[in-house]
C-alpha positions as CSV (number, residue, x, y, z in Angstrom):
1,M,-21.8,-34.2,-5.9
2,T,-23.6,-32.8,-2.6
3,M,-23.8,-29.0,-2.0
4,E,-21.9,-29.8,1.6
5,T,-18.9,-30.6,-0.5
6,I,-18.8,-27.0,-2.0
7,V,-16.9,-24.3,-0.2
8,R,-18.7,-21.0,0.6
9,A,-16.3,-18.3,-0.9
10,M,-16.2,-14.4,-0.9
11,V,-14.9,-12.5,-3.9
12,M,-13.8,-8.9,-3.8
13,W,-14.0,-7.3,-7.2
14,F,-12.4,-3.7,-7.7
15,P,-13.8,-2.5,-10.8
16,D,-11.9,-1.0,-13.6
17,W,-8.8,-1.9,-11.7
18,P,-6.4,-1.3,-14.7
19,V,-7.8,2.1,-14.8
20,A,-7.2,2.6,-11.2
21,A,-3.4,1.2,-11.5
22,A,-2.7,3.4,-14.4
23,R,-4.0,6.5,-12.6
24,S,-1.8,5.5,-9.3
25,S,1.6,5.0,-11.5
26,E,1.4,7.2,-14.2
27,G,-0.5,10.3,-12.4
28,L,-3.3,10.4,-15.0
29,P,-6.0,13.0,-14.1
30,P,-8.5,11.2,-11.3
31,T,-11.6,12.4,-12.8
32,A,-10.9,12.4,-16.6
33,P,-12.3,10.0,-19.1
34,V,-9.5,7.2,-19.5
35,A,-9.2,4.0,-21.4
36,I,-6.7,1.2,-21.3
37,I,-6.0,-0.5,-24.4
38,D,-4.1,-3.7,-25.6
39,K,-3.6,-4.5,-29.5
40,G,-5.7,-1.2,-30.3
41,I,-8.7,-2.5,-28.3
42,V,-10.0,-0.9,-25.3
43,I,-9.9,-3.6,-22.5
44,A,-11.1,-1.2,-19.6
45,C,-12.3,2.3,-19.2
46,S,-13.4,4.9,-16.4
47,A,-16.7,5.6,-15.4
48,E,-16.3,9.1,-17.0
49,A,-15.6,7.3,-20.2
50,R,-18.5,5.0,-20.2
51,A,-20.8,7.9,-19.5
52,E,-19.4,9.3,-23.0
53,G,-20.2,5.9,-24.7
54,V,-16.9,4.2,-24.4
55,K,-17.0,0.6,-23.6
56,R,-15.0,-2.5,-23.8
57,G,-14.3,-4.1,-27.0
58,L,-14.2,-0.8,-28.9
59,R,-11.1,0.1,-31.2
60,V,-9.0,3.1,-30.3
61,R,-10.7,5.2,-33.2
62,E,-13.9,4.4,-32.2
63,A,-13.5,5.2,-28.9
64,Q,-11.9,8.7,-29.4
65,L,-14.5,9.4,-31.8
66,R,-17.2,9.1,-28.9
67,C,-15.2,11.0,-26.5
68,P,-12.7,13.5,-28.0
69,T,-10.9,14.2,-24.4
70,L,-10.4,10.6,-23.7
71,T,-7.2,9.8,-22.5
72,V,-5.6,6.6,-24.0
73,H,-2.8,4.5,-22.0
74,P,-1.5,1.0,-23.1
75,H,-2.1,-1.8,-20.9
76,D,0.7,-2.8,-18.5
77,P,0.1,-6.1,-16.8
78,D,3.2,-5.6,-14.2
79,T,1.7,-2.4,-13.4
80,D,-1.8,-4.0,-12.5
81,A,-0.1,-6.7,-10.5
82,R,2.2,-4.5,-8.5
83,T,-0.1,-1.9,-7.6
84,F,-2.8,-4.6,-6.6
85,E,-0.1,-6.0,-4.0
86,P,-0.7,-3.7,-1.3
87,V,-4.6,-4.2,-1.7
88,I,-4.0,-8.0,-1.1
89,A,-1.7,-7.3,1.8
90,A,-4.4,-5.2,3.5
91,I,-7.1,-7.7,2.9
92,E,-4.6,-10.5,4.3
93,E,-4.3,-8.4,7.4
94,T,-8.3,-8.3,7.8
95,I,-9.1,-11.9,6.4
96,P,-6.1,-14.3,6.0
97,G,-5.8,-17.0,3.2
98,V,-6.3,-14.8,0.0
99,Q,-6.3,-16.3,-3.4
100,L,-5.3,-13.8,-6.3
101,I,-7.7,-14.6,-9.3
102,R,-6.0,-11.8,-11.3
103,P,-5.1,-8.0,-10.8
104,G,-8.6,-6.6,-9.5
105,L,-10.1,-9.9,-8.3
106,C,-9.3,-11.9,-5.5
107,A,-11.2,-14.5,-3.0
108,V,-11.2,-16.1,0.5
109,R,-13.1,-18.6,2.3
110,A,-16.0,-17.3,3.9
111,R,-16.8,-19.5,6.6
112,G,-13.8,-18.6,8.8
113,A,-14.4,-15.0,8.2
114,A,-17.9,-15.2,9.1
115,R,-17.2,-17.1,12.4
116,Y,-14.7,-14.5,13.3
117,Y,-16.8,-11.6,12.7
118,G,-20.2,-12.8,13.5
119,G,-21.6,-13.1,10.1
120,E,-20.9,-12.9,6.4
121,Q,-22.4,-9.4,5.8
122,Q,-19.9,-8.4,9.1
123,A,-16.9,-9.9,7.2
124,A,-17.8,-8.1,4.2
125,D,-18.1,-4.8,6.0
126,A,-14.7,-5.5,7.8
127,V,-12.9,-5.6,4.2
128,L,-14.7,-2.6,3.2
129,D,-13.8,-0.5,6.2
130,R,-10.1,-1.5,5.8
131,M,-10.1,-0.1,2.2
132,L,-11.9,3.0,3.2
133,H,-9.3,3.5,6.2
134,D,-6.4,3.0,3.6
135,G,-7.8,5.0,1.1
136,R,-8.1,2.3,-1.4
137,P,-11.0,2.1,-4.2
138,P,-13.8,0.6,-3.1
139,A,-14.4,-3.1,-3.7
140,V,-17.6,-5.0,-4.9
141,I,-18.3,-8.2,-2.7
142,G,-20.1,-11.4,-3.7
143,I,-20.4,-14.2,-1.4
144,A,-21.9,-17.8,-2.3
145,D,-21.7,-21.4,-2.8
146,G,-18.5,-22.0,-4.8
147,R,-15.8,-19.5,-6.3
148,Y,-17.8,-18.9,-9.5
149,T,-21.1,-18.1,-8.3
150,A,-19.3,-15.8,-5.9
151,E,-17.8,-14.1,-8.4
152,Q,-20.9,-13.8,-10.7
153,A,-22.3,-12.3,-7.3
154,A,-19.7,-9.7,-7.0
155,L,-20.0,-8.8,-10.7
156,H,-23.9,-8.3,-10.6
157,A,-24.1,-6.8,-7.1
158,L,-25.7,-3.3,-6.9
159,P,-25.1,-0.7,-3.7
160,G,-27.5,-1.0,-1.0
161,A,-29.1,1.3,1.5
162,T,-25.5,2.0,3.0
163,G,-23.9,2.7,-0.5
164,R,-21.9,-0.5,-0.1
165,A,-22.2,-3.1,-3.0
166,V,-22.4,-6.7,-1.2
167,H,-24.3,-9.6,-2.8
168,I,-24.9,-12.5,-0.5
169,V,-26.5,-15.6,-2.3
170,P,-27.8,-17.8,0.5
171,P,-26.6,-21.3,0.8
172,G,-28.0,-23.6,-1.9
173,G,-29.4,-20.7,-3.7
174,S,-26.3,-20.5,-6.4
175,P,-28.8,-22.5,-9.2
176,A,-31.6,-20.1,-8.8
177,F,-29.1,-17.1,-9.0
178,L,-27.1,-18.3,-12.0
179,A,-30.4,-19.3,-13.9
180,S,-31.1,-16.1,-15.6
181,L,-27.5,-15.2,-16.7
182,P,-26.5,-14.8,-20.2
183,I,-24.5,-17.9,-21.5
184,E,-21.6,-15.4,-22.1
185,A,-21.1,-15.2,-18.2
186,I,-20.1,-19.0,-18.6
187,D,-16.3,-17.9,-18.4
188,A,-15.3,-20.1,-21.7
189,P,-15.1,-17.7,-24.5
190,E,-14.6,-20.8,-27.1
191,L,-17.7,-22.2,-25.8
192,A,-20.4,-19.7,-25.3
193,P,-20.8,-18.6,-28.9
194,L,-21.5,-22.3,-30.0
195,L,-23.7,-22.9,-27.2
196,R,-25.7,-20.1,-28.2
197,R,-26.3,-21.3,-31.8
198,L,-27.2,-24.3,-30.3
199,G,-30.0,-22.8,-28.3
200,A,-28.9,-22.3,-24.8
201,R,-29.2,-18.9,-24.1
202,T,-29.0,-18.8,-20.5
203,L,-26.9,-20.5,-17.8
204,A,-30.1,-22.4,-16.8
205,D,-30.6,-23.7,-20.4
206,F,-27.0,-25.2,-20.4
207,A,-27.6,-26.7,-16.8
208,A,-30.6,-28.6,-17.7
209,L,-28.5,-30.5,-20.4
210,D,-27.5,-34.1,-19.2
211,P,-23.9,-34.0,-17.9
212,G,-22.8,-37.2,-19.6
213,D,-23.9,-35.6,-23.1
214,V,-22.0,-32.4,-22.4
215,R,-18.8,-34.3,-21.4
216,A,-19.1,-36.6,-24.5
217,R,-19.9,-33.4,-26.7
218,F,-17.4,-30.9,-25.0
219,G,-15.0,-32.8,-23.0
220,E,-13.7,-31.9,-19.6
221,A,-13.7,-28.1,-20.2
222,G,-17.3,-28.5,-21.2
223,A,-18.0,-30.6,-18.4
224,A,-16.3,-28.0,-16.1
225,A,-18.3,-25.3,-17.5
226,H,-21.7,-27.0,-17.0
227,E,-20.9,-27.7,-13.6
228,R,-20.4,-23.9,-13.0
229,A,-23.5,-23.2,-14.9
230,A,-25.9,-25.8,-12.3
231,G,-24.0,-24.0,-9.4
232,A,-21.6,-26.7,-8.6
233,D,-18.5,-25.5,-9.0
234,R,-15.9,-27.7,-7.3
235,R,-13.0,-25.3,-7.6
236,A,-11.5,-24.7,-3.9
237,V,-10.3,-21.2,-2.8
238,T,-6.5,-21.8,-2.7
239,P,-4.9,-19.4,-0.3
240,R,-1.5,-18.0,-1.9
241,I,1.6,-18.0,-0.1
242,P,2.5,-14.4,1.0
243,P,5.9,-13.3,-0.8
244,R,8.9,-12.6,1.5
245,D,9.1,-9.1,2.4
246,F,12.5,-7.6,1.2
247,D,11.7,-4.0,1.7
248,S,14.3,-1.8,3.6
249,A,13.4,1.5,4.8
250,V,15.6,4.5,6.5
251,D,13.9,7.2,8.3
252,F,15.7,10.4,8.8
253,E,15.4,12.6,11.9
254,P,15.9,15.3,11.4
255,P,14.9,15.2,8.0
256,L,18.2,15.6,5.6
257,D,18.0,18.3,2.6
258,R,21.4,17.4,1.0
259,V,21.9,14.6,-1.6
260,D,25.4,13.7,-0.4
261,Q,24.5,13.3,3.2
262,I,21.1,11.0,2.2
263,A,23.6,8.9,0.3
264,F,26.2,8.5,2.9
265,A,23.3,7.5,5.2
266,L,22.0,4.6,3.0
267,R,25.4,2.6,2.4
268,T,24.4,0.5,5.5
269,V,20.7,0.1,4.4
270,A,21.7,-1.1,0.8
271,E,24.1,-3.4,2.2
272,R,21.6,-4.9,4.2
273,F,19.0,-5.0,1.3
274,A,21.5,-6.9,-0.9
275,S,22.7,-9.1,1.5
276,G,19.2,-10.0,2.5
277,I,18.0,-10.8,-1.1
278,T,21.5,-12.9,-1.4
279,D,20.8,-14.9,1.4
280,A,17.6,-16.2,-0.3
281,G,19.5,-17.2,-3.2
282,L,18.3,-14.6,-5.2
283,V,19.6,-11.5,-6.9
284,C,17.7,-7.9,-7.4
285,T,17.5,-7.0,-10.9
286,G,15.1,-4.2,-10.7
287,I,14.2,-1.9,-7.5
288,R,11.6,0.5,-6.7
289,V,12.6,3.6,-4.7
290,T,10.1,5.7,-2.8
291,V,11.3,8.9,-1.2
292,T,8.9,10.7,1.1
293,S,9.8,14.3,2.3
294,D,8.7,15.9,5.3
295,R,6.0,17.8,3.7
296,G,4.3,14.2,2.7
297,G,5.3,14.3,-0.8
298,S,6.5,11.2,-2.5
299,S,8.5,10.3,-5.4
300,E,8.6,6.8,-6.8
301,R,10.7,5.4,-9.5
302,E,11.7,1.9,-11.0
303,W,15.2,1.1,-11.9
304,S,16.2,-1.7,-13.8
305,H,19.7,-3.4,-14.2
306,P,21.3,-5.1,-17.1
307,R,23.0,-7.6,-14.5
308,Y,22.1,-7.1,-10.6
309,F,22.3,-4.3,-8.3
310,T,25.2,-4.3,-5.9
311,P,25.0,-2.1,-2.7
312,A,26.8,0.8,-4.5
313,D,24.2,0.6,-7.4
314,L,21.6,1.1,-4.9
315,V,23.1,4.1,-3.4
316,D,23.7,5.7,-7.1
317,R,20.0,5.2,-7.9
318,V,18.6,7.0,-5.2
319,R,21.2,9.7,-5.6
320,W,20.2,10.2,-9.2
321,Q,16.4,10.3,-8.1
322,L,17.2,12.8,-5.8
323,Q,19.5,14.9,-7.8
324,G,16.9,16.0,-10.5
325,S,18.5,19.1,-12.2
326,G,21.2,19.7,-9.3
327,G,24.7,18.1,-8.8
328,V,25.7,15.7,-6.1
329,D,25.9,18.2,-3.6
330,A,22.9,20.3,-4.5
331,G,20.4,21.0,-1.9
332,L,16.6,19.5,-2.1
333,D,13.5,21.6,-2.5
334,S,12.1,19.8,0.8
335,P,14.1,17.8,3.4
336,I,13.7,14.0,2.9
337,A,12.3,12.1,6.0
338,R,12.3,8.6,4.7
339,V,13.6,6.3,1.8
340,V,12.1,2.8,1.0
341,L,13.9,0.3,-1.2
342,S,11.8,-2.5,-2.8
343,P,12.9,-5.4,-5.2
344,S,10.6,-5.0,-8.2
345,Q,12.3,-8.0,-10.2
346,V,14.6,-11.1,-8.7
347,D,16.4,-13.7,-10.5
348,A,18.0,-16.8,-9.3
349,I,21.6,-16.1,-8.0
350,A,22.8,-19.3,-10.2
351,N,21.9,-17.4,-13.2
352,H,24.7,-14.6,-12.6
353,E,27.5,-16.5,-11.3
354,E,30.7,-15.5,-12.7
355,G,32.3,-17.8,-15.4
356,L,35.2,-20.2,-14.9
357,W,37.7,-17.9,-16.4
358,G,36.3,-14.6,-14.7
359,R,34.2,-11.9,-16.2
360,S,33.2,-11.8,-19.8
361,P,33.8,-8.6,-22.1
362,D,30.2,-7.7,-21.7
363,E,30.5,-7.5,-18.0
364,R,33.8,-5.4,-18.2
365,I,32.1,-3.0,-20.4
366,H,28.9,-2.7,-18.2
367,H,31.4,-2.1,-15.1
368,G,33.1,0.4,-17.0
369,L,30.0,2.4,-17.9
370,S,28.2,1.9,-14.8
371,R,31.4,4.0,-13.3
372,I,30.9,6.6,-15.8
373,Q,27.2,7.0,-14.9
374,S,28.6,7.1,-11.1
375,M,30.8,10.0,-11.7
376,L,28.7,12.0,-14.2
377,G,25.0,11.0,-13.4
378,H,22.4,8.8,-14.9
379,E,21.9,10.5,-18.1
380,A,25.6,10.8,-19.1
381,V,25.4,7.3,-20.6
382,L,22.7,6.4,-23.1
383,T,21.9,3.7,-25.4
384,A,19.5,3.2,-28.4
385,V,16.6,0.8,-28.5
386,P,14.3,0.6,-31.5
387,G,10.7,2.4,-30.8
388,G,7.9,3.3,-33.0
389,G,7.5,5.4,-35.8
390,R,7.7,6.1,-39.7
391,L,10.7,8.2,-39.9
392,L,14.1,6.7,-38.6
393,A,14.9,9.7,-36.1
394,E,11.5,8.6,-34.4
395,R,12.6,5.0,-34.4
396,R,15.6,5.5,-32.2
397,V,15.1,6.0,-28.6
398,L,17.7,6.7,-26.3
399,V,17.5,5.3,-22.6
400,P,20.0,5.7,-19.8
401,W,22.4,2.5,-19.7
402,G,21.0,-0.1,-17.5
403,D,17.2,0.9,-18.0
404,A,14.6,-1.0,-19.7
405,P,12.8,0.9,-22.6
406,P,9.7,2.5,-21.5
407,A,6.7,0.2,-21.6
408,R,4.9,2.5,-24.4
409,E,8.2,2.2,-26.5
410,R,8.3,-1.4,-26.2
411,L,4.8,-1.7,-27.4
412,A,5.1,0.8,-30.3
413,A,8.0,-0.9,-31.6
414,D,6.1,-4.1,-32.4
415,R,3.3,-2.5,-34.2
416,P,3.5,-2.5,-38.1
417,W,4.0,1.2,-39.0
418,P,2.7,1.2,-42.5
419,G,4.9,3.4,-44.4
420,S,7.9,2.9,-42.4
421,L,11.3,2.2,-44.2
422,P,11.8,-1.5,-44.9
423,D,15.2,-3.3,-44.4
424,P,18.1,-3.0,-44.9
425,A,18.1,0.3,-42.7
426,P,20.8,3.1,-43.4
427,A,23.9,3.0,-41.3
428,T,23.8,6.9,-40.7
429,V,21.1,8.8,-39.5
430,Y,20.8,12.6,-39.2
431,D,18.8,14.0,-36.3
432,P,18.0,16.6,-37.1
433,P,17.9,15.8,-41.0
434,R,20.5,17.9,-43.3
435,D,19.3,20.6,-45.5
436,A,19.8,19.6,-49.1
437,R,18.6,20.5,-52.8
438,V,18.0,18.3,-55.4
439,L,18.1,19.9,-58.8
440,D,17.2,19.1,-62.5
441,D,19.8,19.3,-65.5
442,A,18.6,23.1,-65.8
443,D,19.4,23.8,-62.2
444,A,15.7,24.0,-61.2
445,P,14.6,22.6,-57.7
446,V,12.8,19.3,-58.1
447,D,9.1,18.9,-56.8
448,V,6.4,16.4,-56.2
449,D,2.7,17.5,-57.2
450,R,-0.3,16.4,-55.0
451,R,-0.9,13.3,-57.4
452,G,2.8,12.1,-56.8
453,R,4.3,13.4,-60.0
454,L,7.8,14.7,-60.3
455,S,8.1,18.2,-61.9
456,A,11.6,17.1,-63.7
457,E,14.0,14.1,-63.5
458,P,16.6,14.6,-60.7
459,A,19.9,15.2,-61.9
460,W,22.0,16.9,-59.1
461,L,22.1,16.7,-55.1
462,D,23.4,19.8,-53.7
463,L,24.6,19.4,-49.8
464,P,25.1,22.9,-48.7
465,D,26.6,21.9,-45.4
466,E,29.5,19.9,-46.7
467,Q,33.1,21.1,-45.8
468,H,33.9,21.0,-49.4
469,H,30.6,22.0,-51.1
470,R,29.9,20.8,-54.5
471,Q,27.1,19.1,-56.3
472,R,26.9,15.6,-56.6
473,R,25.6,14.0,-59.9
474,I,22.7,11.7,-59.3
475,A,23.5,8.2,-61.0
476,A,20.2,6.6,-60.3
477,W,17.1,7.4,-58.0
478,A,14.1,5.6,-57.0
479,G,10.7,7.2,-55.5
480,P,8.6,9.0,-54.5
481,W,7.2,6.9,-51.6
482,P,4.3,9.0,-50.0
483,L,4.2,9.3,-46.0
484,R,1.0,11.0,-44.9
485,Q,0.7,11.4,-41.0
486,R,-2.1,12.7,-38.8
487,W,-4.1,13.8,-41.8
488,W,-7.1,14.3,-39.7
489,D,-5.4,17.0,-37.5
490,P,-4.6,20.1,-39.6
491,S,-2.2,21.5,-37.1
492,R,0.0,18.3,-36.9
493,A,-0.4,16.7,-40.2
494,R,2.8,16.0,-42.4
495,R,2.5,15.3,-46.0
496,I,6.4,13.8,-46.9
497,D,7.5,12.2,-50.0
498,R,10.8,9.7,-49.6
499,F,13.3,9.2,-52.3
500,Q,16.3,7.1,-52.3
501,L,19.4,8.6,-54.4
502,L,22.8,7.0,-55.5
503,D,25.2,9.6,-56.5
504,D,28.4,9.5,-58.7
505,R,30.7,8.6,-55.9
506,G,28.4,5.4,-55.1
507,E,27.1,6.6,-51.9
508,G,23.4,6.2,-51.3
509,W,21.2,8.7,-49.7
510,L,17.7,8.8,-48.2
511,L,15.9,12.0,-48.8
512,L,12.7,13.5,-47.5
513,L,10.5,16.1,-49.5
514,E,8.2,18.2,-47.4
515,Q,6.6,21.4,-48.4
516,Q,9.1,21.9,-51.2
517,H,12.2,21.7,-48.8
518,W,14.6,18.8,-49.4
519,R,16.4,16.9,-46.5
520,V,18.9,14.4,-46.0
521,E,17.3,11.8,-43.7
522,A,20.1,9.2,-43.7
523,R,22.9,8.0,-45.7
524,Y,23.6,4.3,-46.8
525,D,27.5,3.9,-46.0
């Protein structure tokens, strides 16, 4: 393997990209400490959070202990990729042939760019100038022999006299640059701890081993890691194929200030948008609508569809986004100058063809509910999806028909939630819970002390809001099951005891006791 066969690469790294993506898409404070979490672990944090002692790998509770004002946001890989797409497009206009390594990190071949701009430093400056012109977060650039060394150069680059962080490793200098880096930089999480236990603490220690011995002991993955440590990374920079642009936009001159006028003007654009995707053998199952006013403000929202968007569906989504609190003919706070439709999710059209015998019952149901939405508004038809929480009412999340559950709710639903009610769940859930009284044989209220002991045996269930009010005899009961929430926050702490009761009619009830107040949470039908 000779150094001439290793491609000179330029790697562009955008530090803390998950934080930048969350701030852009969720409107998080631009200067507040922010941490992005995944499975309860901090995977990225802002510079403000690092100044308070927050770092990657901390548990959420430890991070919040170090920084009480920390804003915590769940990781959303789709948001990271979507917000990074305009950055890649801007780089491709400056230097073509971009390879996406992951959102926030990409690479190009340095040779052609250096020829065009008159040098590697000049090529890096061209990229940084474009990012500055577009108002993008600043990039850190590394240039070296091989993609791995260039990536490490970017990760360890320091700002120069001009304030720009560009690290250029001269040709043939990769082994010397990599030698002092810790073994954890080998980009092999399973291999690095073992190598450290074997005495290889730096990349130079690992590179000094015989390649044949490394291959025999660690296999092909170990041999590839050994090549990277020696500065002989053979991986080429593989340019991506730019995705086809299906975006459709309409500009209003003069700007329009009525929703019905905008919806009427969008019909032709929506038909062109849908037909363009259909001609490519695709259907659109998710769209992003960006509305820009004549004052420069913009509103962006993603919409999903249980099947696929038709032109009429597209017009409805734009109309719903514009309506806000007004009706179909309501005026807008600011005239609209531009509307852009962008596909966020597409699927093969073959997966959505009608069956041999026409539409299925599910499709007819969807058509009817979508028609009601079109007439009454987006929030007129809601469907329940499971969410996170320990109380039953918390676990029911209502979302508009056709919309996917919010990312936060999807993540929360998969968590264990100790103290939540096990299956089978009651059929009827009261929101809010119904008032009730549980009495003993002497008609005295039953209570639970701080040790979980009952003041008396439950004998009667009194439901004051029943149409024919009468007490029900309790035939059997179980509990209490304590539920303690947010005990560390006195203003939001809750101390609840759960009971299951069976009355003399054979009906089962789920009750909550909180601060000597009984309430019916659900009924087992």
